[in-house]
N, C-alpha and C positions, 0 to 999 in steps of 0.2 A: 379803241384807245386805252392804254392801262397806264398809271402812274402809280408809283409805289416809292414813299417816303418813309425811312428807317429813322428813328430818332433813339439815340442812346442816352439815357438820362439815369442818373443814381436815384434811389426813393427820395434822397433829402433835396435833391435840385427838381423833383417832379412837384414835390410837396410844394415848394417856394414859387413854382411856375403857376401852379394852380391855386395859390395864394392862402392855402390852409394852416392853420397855425400849427407850431412844432408843440406838441403835446409829451413828449420825450420826459420831462422832467416832472409832469405829471403823473404820468404812469407809471413810471420808477418810484414816485412817492406813495402812491397806491397801490404797487405792488411790495413795497416794504410794509406797508402797515397790514395787509393780508398775511402776509409771513410772519409779522409780530403776532397776530391774533390766532395763526395757525399754531404757532411756537408755544403760546401761552394756555392752548388746550380752551380759547373761547367757543361757547356754543355755537355751531352754525360755521363755524370755519374748518370744520374738518373736510378733507380732500373730495370725498363722495359727495357731503352737500354742495361745495361750491361748483362740481362739475354736474351735478344733476341736471340743471335747467340745459344746459347744452346738450346733453346725451337723448333728452325728450326730444329736443328740436332737431337734432340730428335723424333720429329714429322716426321723426313725425315727415322729414323733408324724404327720408328715402322710401318712405310708404308711398307718398303722393308721386314719388318719379316712377316708381313701379305701376301704381294706378294710371299713370300716364300712358308710359309703353305697352301697356296692356291693353288700354284702350287703341291705340294705335293697331296694334299686331289685331286685334277684334276687326276694325274695321277693313282691316287689309285683307282679312280672311273671309270678310262677306263679300268680296268684289269678286265677280266673276274672270272669268280666265281671260277673255277678250278684254276687258277694261284692266287686268294688271300688265298687259304688253302695251 
């Protein structure tokens, strides 16, 4: 038996359904503050230093994924032909 349920919700409806708080106002205020600091030229608020932590995490995640896939390929390559079928 196969049961399929499709639910069509907007992100706002889903947030309310899950009981999550609305952080849009907080998010907008935070972005405004960061933008003001960048416009003022405050140290540590240049685009490169703001994005650096995300770039490091992305590179680390990609490296981990490549090692994971390499491990799978290595294990598959070690199997005998009868095991592969």
